[in-house]
C-alpha positions as CSV (number, residue, x, y, z in Angstrom):
1,M,105.8,56.0,76.0
2,I,104.8,59.7,76.5
3,I,101.7,61.0,74.8
4,L,101.0,64.8,74.4
5,F,97.2,65.4,73.9
6,L,95.9,68.7,72.5
7,N,92.5,70.2,72.3
8,C,92.6,73.4,70.3
9,G,89.9,76.0,70.4
10,S,89.7,79.3,68.6
11,S,91.6,81.2,71.3
12,S,92.8,78.4,73.5
13,V,94.9,75.2,73.6
14,K,94.1,72.7,76.3
15,Y,96.7,70.0,76.8
16,S,97.6,66.9,78.9
17,V,100.6,64.6,79.1
18,Y,100.1,60.9,79.7
19,D,102.8,58.2,80.6
20,W,101.5,55.0,79.0
21,N,104.1,52.8,80.6
22,Q,103.0,53.9,84.1
23,K,99.4,54.3,83.1
24,R,99.1,57.8,84.6
25,S,98.5,61.4,83.7
26,L,101.5,63.6,84.4
27,C,99.9,67.0,84.0
28,A,97.2,69.0,82.4
29,G,97.0,72.7,81.4
30,A,95.8,75.3,79.0
31,V,97.0,78.4,77.1
32,E,94.1,80.9,76.9
33,R,93.4,84.2,75.2
34,I,95.5,83.3,72.1
35,G,95.6,86.3,69.8
36,I,94.2,88.5,72.5
37,D,96.1,90.7,74.9
38,G,96.7,89.0,78.3
39,S,97.3,85.5,77.1
40,F,98.7,83.0,79.6
41,I,99.4,79.4,80.4
42,S,98.2,77.5,83.5
43,Q,99.2,74.0,84.5
44,D,98.3,71.5,87.2
45,R,100.8,68.8,88.0
46,N,100.1,66.0,90.4
47,G,101.7,66.6,93.8
48,Y,102.8,70.2,92.9
49,P,101.3,73.6,93.2
50,S,99.5,75.0,90.2
51,F,101.6,77.0,87.8
52,E,100.6,80.1,85.8
53,L,102.7,82.3,83.4
54,K,101.5,85.3,81.4
55,R,102.9,85.6,77.9
56,N,101.4,87.0,74.7
57,C,100.7,84.3,72.0
58,K,99.7,85.7,68.7
59,D,98.7,82.4,67.2
60,H,98.4,78.6,67.9
61,K,102.1,78.0,67.0
62,D,103.2,80.4,69.7
63,A,100.8,78.7,72.1
64,I,102.0,75.2,71.4
65,N,105.6,76.4,71.6
66,L,104.8,77.8,75.1
67,V,103.3,74.4,76.0
68,I,106.5,72.6,75.0
69,E,108.7,75.1,76.9
70,T,106.6,74.6,80.0
71,L,106.6,70.8,79.8
72,T,110.4,70.8,79.5
73,D,111.0,73.5,82.1
74,K,113.4,72.4,84.8
75,E,111.2,73.7,87.6
76,H,107.6,73.1,86.3
77,G,108.2,70.6,83.5
78,V,107.3,66.9,83.5
79,I,109.6,65.7,80.7
80,E,113.3,66.1,80.0
81,N,113.0,67.2,76.4
82,I,110.6,67.0,73.5
83,N,112.3,63.9,72.1
84,V,110.7,61.7,74.7
85,I,107.2,62.5,73.2
86,S,106.2,59.5,71.1
87,A,103.0,60.9,69.7
88,V,100.7,63.9,69.7
89,G,97.0,63.4,69.9
90,H,94.5,66.0,68.6
91,R,90.9,65.9,69.8
92,I,88.6,66.6,66.9
93,V,85.0,67.7,67.7
94,H,83.6,66.9,64.2
95,G,85.2,64.0,62.4
96,G,82.5,63.7,59.8
97,K,82.3,60.1,58.6
98,F,85.7,59.0,60.2
99,A,84.7,55.9,62.1
100,K,87.9,55.7,64.2
101,S,91.0,57.6,65.2
102,V,93.5,58.1,62.4
103,I,97.2,59.0,61.9
104,V,97.4,62.5,60.5
105,D,98.6,63.0,56.9
106,D,97.9,65.7,54.3
107,K,94.8,63.8,53.1
108,V,93.3,63.7,56.6
109,I,93.8,67.4,57.0
110,E,92.3,68.1,53.6
111,E,89.2,66.0,54.6
112,L,88.9,67.9,57.9
113,K,89.0,71.2,56.0
114,N,86.3,69.9,53.6
115,I,83.9,69.4,56.6
116,S,85.1,72.3,58.7
117,D,81.9,74.3,57.9
118,L,79.9,71.5,59.7
119,A,81.6,72.7,62.9
120,P,82.7,76.3,62.3
121,L,83.1,76.9,66.0
122,H,85.5,74.0,66.5
123,N,87.2,72.4,63.4
124,P,89.0,75.4,62.0
125,A,90.7,75.8,65.4
126,H,91.6,72.1,65.5
127,I,93.2,72.4,62.0
128,M,95.2,75.4,63.1
129,G,96.4,73.4,66.1
130,I,97.4,70.3,64.0
131,E,99.3,72.4,61.5
132,A,101.1,74.3,64.2
133,A,102.0,71.2,66.2
134,R,103.2,69.4,63.1
135,S,105.6,72.3,62.3
136,L,107.0,72.3,65.8
137,L,107.1,68.5,66.2
138,P,107.7,67.3,62.6
139,N,109.3,64.0,63.5
140,V,106.5,62.8,65.9
141,T,103.4,60.9,64.9
142,H,100.3,63.0,65.1
143,V,96.8,61.3,65.6
144,C,93.3,62.7,65.3
145,V,90.9,61.3,67.8
146,M,87.4,61.9,66.5
147,D,84.6,62.8,69.0
148,T,82.0,61.7,66.5
149,A,83.5,58.2,65.7
150,F,81.6,56.3,68.4
151,H,78.3,57.3,66.9
152,Q,79.1,55.9,63.4
153,T,77.3,52.7,64.3
154,M,73.9,54.5,64.3
155,P,71.5,53.0,61.8
156,A,70.2,55.2,59.0
157,S,66.8,55.4,60.8
158,S,68.6,57.3,63.6
159,Y,71.0,59.5,61.7
160,M,68.9,60.5,58.6
161,Y,66.9,63.8,58.6
162,A,63.7,64.0,56.6
163,L,65.2,66.5,54.2
164,P,65.9,66.6,50.4
165,R,68.0,63.5,49.6
166,E,70.6,65.6,47.8
167,W,71.4,67.4,51.0
168,Y,72.7,64.1,52.4
169,T,74.4,62.8,49.2
170,K,76.0,66.1,48.2
171,Y,76.4,68.1,51.4
172,Q,76.6,65.2,54.0
173,I,73.7,66.6,56.1
174,R,73.0,63.9,58.7
175,R,73.2,63.4,62.4
176,Y,76.7,62.7,63.7
177,G,76.6,63.0,67.5
178,F,79.3,64.1,69.9
179,H,80.9,63.3,73.3
180,G,81.8,59.9,71.7
181,S,84.9,59.2,73.7
182,S,83.0,60.0,76.9
183,V,80.1,57.7,76.0
184,L,82.5,54.9,75.0
185,Y,84.4,55.1,78.3
186,T,81.4,55.3,80.6
187,S,79.3,52.7,78.8
188,R,82.1,50.2,79.0
189,R,82.8,51.0,82.7
190,A,79.1,50.4,83.3
191,A,79.4,47.0,81.8
192,V,82.3,46.2,84.1
193,L,80.4,47.4,87.1
194,L,77.4,45.2,86.1
195,G,79.8,42.2,85.6
196,K,78.7,41.7,82.0
197,N,80.3,41.7,78.6
198,V,79.9,45.0,76.7
199,D,77.8,43.4,73.9
200,E,75.3,42.2,76.5
201,V,74.5,45.6,78.0
202,N,72.1,48.4,77.1
203,T,72.8,51.7,78.7
204,I,71.7,55.3,78.5
205,V,74.6,57.7,79.0
206,C,73.7,61.3,80.2
207,H,76.8,63.5,79.5
208,I,75.7,66.7,81.2
209,G,77.9,69.7,81.3
210,A,78.0,73.1,79.6
211,G,77.5,71.0,76.5
212,A,75.1,68.1,77.1
213,S,73.9,65.0,75.3
214,V,72.1,61.7,75.9
215,T,73.1,58.5,74.1
216,A,71.4,55.2,73.8
217,V,74.0,52.4,73.7
218,K,72.6,49.0,72.6
219,N,74.8,45.9,73.1
220,G,77.8,48.2,73.4
221,Q,77.2,50.2,70.2
222,C,75.6,53.6,69.6
223,L,71.9,53.3,68.6
224,D,71.0,56.9,68.9
225,T,72.2,60.2,70.4
226,S,70.6,63.6,71.0
227,M,73.2,65.9,69.3
228,G,72.9,66.1,65.5
229,L,74.7,67.6,62.5
230,T,76.3,70.0,65.1
231,P,76.3,70.0,68.9
232,L,73.3,72.4,68.9
233,E,70.6,69.8,68.7
234,G,69.1,68.0,71.7
235,L,69.3,69.0,75.3
236,V,69.1,72.5,76.8
237,M,72.7,73.5,77.4
238,G,74.7,76.4,78.9
239,T,74.3,78.7,75.9
240,R,72.8,76.3,73.3
241,S,69.1,76.1,72.6
242,G,68.8,72.4,71.9
243,D,65.7,71.1,70.2
244,M,63.3,73.8,68.9
245,D,60.9,74.5,66.0
246,P,63.1,75.6,63.1
247,S,60.3,78.0,62.0
248,I,61.2,80.2,65.0
249,C,64.5,81.1,63.3
250,F,62.8,82.3,60.1
251,Y,60.1,84.1,62.0
252,M,62.5,86.0,64.2
253,M,64.9,86.7,61.4
254,E,62.1,88.5,59.6
255,K,61.0,90.3,62.7
256,L,64.4,91.4,63.8
257,G,66.1,91.8,60.4
258,T,68.7,89.2,61.6
259,K,71.2,87.7,59.2
260,P,71.9,83.9,59.3
261,E,75.3,84.3,61.0
262,E,73.7,86.3,63.8
263,M,70.9,83.8,64.3
264,Y,73.6,81.0,64.4
265,K,75.4,83.0,67.2
266,I,72.1,83.5,69.1
267,L,71.3,79.8,69.1
268,N,74.8,78.7,70.1
269,K,76.0,81.5,72.4
270,K,72.9,83.4,73.7
271,S,70.3,80.6,74.3
272,G,70.0,77.7,76.7
273,M,70.3,78.3,80.4
274,Y,71.7,81.7,79.7
275,A,68.5,82.8,77.9
276,L,66.1,81.0,80.4
277,T,67.7,82.9,83.3
278,G,67.1,86.3,81.6
279,D,70.5,86.5,79.9
280,R,72.4,86.1,83.2
281,F,73.8,82.6,83.9
282,A,75.3,80.1,81.5
283,D,77.1,78.1,84.3
284,Q,74.7,75.7,86.0
285,R,76.4,76.2,89.3
286,D,75.2,79.8,89.2
287,V,71.7,78.7,88.1
288,R,71.5,76.2,91.0
289,K,72.6,78.8,93.5
290,G,70.0,81.2,92.1
291,A,67.3,78.6,92.4
292,A,68.3,77.8,96.0
293,E,67.9,81.5,96.8
294,G,64.4,81.6,95.3
295,D,65.1,83.0,91.9
296,E,62.1,81.9,89.8
297,L,63.8,82.1,86.4
298,C,66.6,79.9,87.7
299,K,64.1,77.4,89.0
300,L,62.4,77.4,85.5
301,A,65.8,76.9,83.8
302,L,66.5,73.8,85.9
303,D,62.9,72.5,85.3
304,V,63.2,72.9,81.5
305,E,66.7,71.3,81.4
306,S,65.9,68.3,83.6
307,Y,62.5,67.7,81.8
308,R,64.3,67.6,78.4
309,V,66.7,64.9,79.7
310,K,63.8,62.9,81.2
311,K,62.0,63.0,77.8
312,Y,65.1,61.6,76.0
313,I,65.5,58.9,78.6
314,G,61.9,57.8,78.0
315,A,62.3,57.8,74.3
316,Y,65.6,55.8,74.4
317,M,64.1,53.3,76.8
318,A,61.5,52.6,74.1
319,A,64.1,52.4,71.4
320,L,66.3,50.0,73.4
321,G,63.5,47.8,74.5
322,R,65.5,46.7,77.6
323,L,67.6,49.0,79.8
324,D,70.3,47.7,82.1
325,A,71.8,51.0,83.4
326,I,71.6,54.8,83.3
327,V,74.9,56.6,83.6
328,F,75.5,60.2,84.6
329,T,78.8,61.8,83.7
330,A,80.6,65.1,83.0
331,G,80.6,68.2,85.2
332,V,76.9,68.5,86.0
333,G,76.1,64.8,85.7
334,E,78.9,64.0,88.2
335,R,78.4,66.7,90.7
336,A,74.8,67.9,90.8
337,T,72.8,65.8,93.2
338,N,69.6,67.7,92.7
339,I,69.7,67.6,88.9
340,R,70.0,63.8,88.9
341,E,67.0,63.7,91.3
342,M,64.9,66.0,89.1
343,I,65.6,64.0,86.0
344,L,64.8,60.6,87.5
345,K,61.9,61.6,89.7
346,G,58.7,60.0,88.4
347,L,60.4,57.1,86.6
348,E,59.8,54.6,89.3
349,N,57.0,52.8,87.4
350,F,59.7,52.1,84.7
351,G,61.9,50.3,87.2
352,I,64.2,53.3,87.8
353,V,64.4,54.0,91.5
354,L,66.9,56.5,92.9
355,D,68.4,55.9,96.4
356,E,68.3,59.4,98.0
357,E,71.1,58.6,100.5
358,R,73.4,57.1,97.9
359,N,72.7,60.0,95.5
360,N,73.5,62.6,98.2
361,C,76.8,61.1,99.1
362,A,78.0,60.3,95.6
363,D,81.3,62.2,95.5
364,T,81.9,61.6,91.9
365,N,85.1,63.4,91.4
366,K,86.7,60.6,93.4
367,A,84.9,57.3,92.6
368,E,82.4,55.4,90.5
369,C,79.1,55.4,92.4
370,L,75.9,53.3,92.4
371,I,73.0,55.6,93.3
372,S,70.0,53.3,92.5
373,A,68.0,51.7,95.2
374,P,68.3,48.0,95.9
375,E,64.8,47.3,94.4
376,S,65.6,49.3,91.2
377,K,65.4,47.1,88.1
378,V,67.6,49.5,86.2
379,K,71.0,50.3,87.8
380,I,71.9,54.0,88.1
381,F,75.6,54.9,88.1
382,V,77.6,58.1,88.4
383,I,80.9,57.5,86.5
384,P,83.5,60.2,86.1
385,T,84.4,60.3,82.5
386,D,88.0,59.8,81.2
387,E,88.2,60.8,77.6
388,E,91.9,61.1,77.8
389,I,92.5,57.4,78.3
390,V,90.4,56.6,75.3
391,G,92.4,58.8,73.0
392,V,95.7,57.7,74.5
393,Q,95.0,54.0,73.9
394,D,93.9,54.7,70.4
395,I,97.2,56.4,69.8
396,V,99.3,53.6,71.4
397,A,97.4,51.0,69.3
398,L,97.9,52.9,66.1
399,L,101.6,53.2,66.7
400,A,101.7,49.4,67.4
401,G,99.5,48.5,64.4
402,T,96.9,46.8,66.6
403,Y,94.1,49.4,66.4
404,D,90.7,48.9,64.9
405,V,87.2,50.4,65.0
406,Y,85.8,50.4,68.5
407,T,83.4,47.5,67.9
408,K,86.5,45.3,67.3
409,F,88.8,46.8,69.8
410,R,89.2,46.2,73.6
411,Y,90.3,49.0,75.9
412,I,92.2,48.5,79.1
413,F,89.4,50.0,81.2
414,Q,87.1,47.1,80.1
415,E,89.2,44.8,82.3
416,K,87.9,44.1,85.9
417,E,91.4,44.8,87.2
418,Y,91.6,48.3,85.7
419,R,91.9,51.1,88.2
420,N,92.5,54.8,88.0
421,K,95.2,55.0,90.7
422,L,95.2,58.8,91.0
423,R,91.4,58.8,91.4
424,D,91.6,56.0,94.0
425,A,94.2,57.8,96.0
426,A,92.1,61.0,96.0
427,F,89.0,59.0,97.0
428,I,90.8,57.3,99.9
429,E,91.8,60.7,101.3
430,E,88.1,61.8,101.0
431,V,86.8,58.7,102.8
432,K,89.1,59.5,105.7
433,K,87.3,62.8,106.1
434,R,83.8,61.5,105.1
435,P,83.3,57.8,105.7
436,F,79.7,57.9,104.4
437,L,81.0,58.1,100.9
438,L,81.5,54.3,101.0
439,K,77.7,54.0,100.9
440,A,77.6,54.9,97.2
441,A,81.0,53.9,95.9
442,V,81.5,50.8,93.8
443,N,84.6,49.0,92.5
444,L,86.4,50.0,95.7
445,P,90.2,50.1,96.1
446,E,91.7,47.2,98.1
447,Q,92.5,49.6,100.9
448,L,88.8,50.3,101.5
449,K,87.3,46.9,101.0
450,Q,88.1,45.7,104.5
451,K,86.7,49.0,105.9
452,E,83.5,48.5,104.0
453,N,83.1,44.9,105.1
454,K,83.4,46.0,108.7
């Protein structure tokens, strides 16, 4: 069974192809600059050189058509023809009150349109992508995978705002949360690594990238999460402000004569790390480089970012009552050794003790890593996220009629025997070059267990 997975932005279409029978990803790519001069497609295929082709795409239909052409191309393709595609998955950033993935029909599209103003930077583009894909692949099942679905188990005490009641009943103003598929995957992998059932484990998942969130997972279900009505709330991010006093908006709108849409743009596109570094760096790699070179604003940006994460961890520890594990994931969480250290430093009295050597050698693109010290009461993991496998299994189960809300559904990555073969192979190659990586890795491939025991 071949699954095509799409993630449509306002000027881009990211895609991947997954072979469910072989349990492996065949390729991943993106069409960028849709509707803009110089649009192009790029694709990475396992075992082959990267491919790139320039072609103007005036809209999402052109872009998805280019994706299909590339996937079926004799030289660069991964499938014989489009008829082998069993289903198309669509990642939806804001699924409103949808509690699980759903098969697309006209009613689903209508509901997504009704809530599109809750995520104006994302959902309109998702809808354009769905409509374009359905017109090009009308005989294939289309499925929406909701990024907000995991958080629908939050109690009202977590998701309600202290605002006029009618805003909730009439306009659906509440906290929804995001990065749901990532939190679902990593929290369940943490349970596997702890050797416990999901419903026995309390975790705090720190999904830290250009967009960032912290989620408290109690007995396998979402208790609370830092993002709110939109992805703007919570942590300091690449260009998003995160938590702030709302009065600032009204004060500065009056001072600057700014309209609401301009203020919205400032908070989402011109704030965060970008603003803290003096309107220079939104990518944390640039910020870390600047800090290492002595740039004081870059140092400040990292301090503000890491302190905000630390505050959320402390708050969620209180909310959970008992904490079994902290998980770091996503681009920064998986790769930034010093950021993890800055976040966790000073939490030793709470039973959270980082092992410096394990943290330094955690090559998280390649393996799941344990980075807590032996005496740490709370385990600390770095777990590479895999949102694709969550969406793919939702789709397969929907087609088979065996799917249910995540609290009643078991994923293949919850099994002890589950392995990401491609990631294992890459990690084995890295260990040949850098044997010290074994110090942090957990859930080792069989080929490395004997080496570790020696």
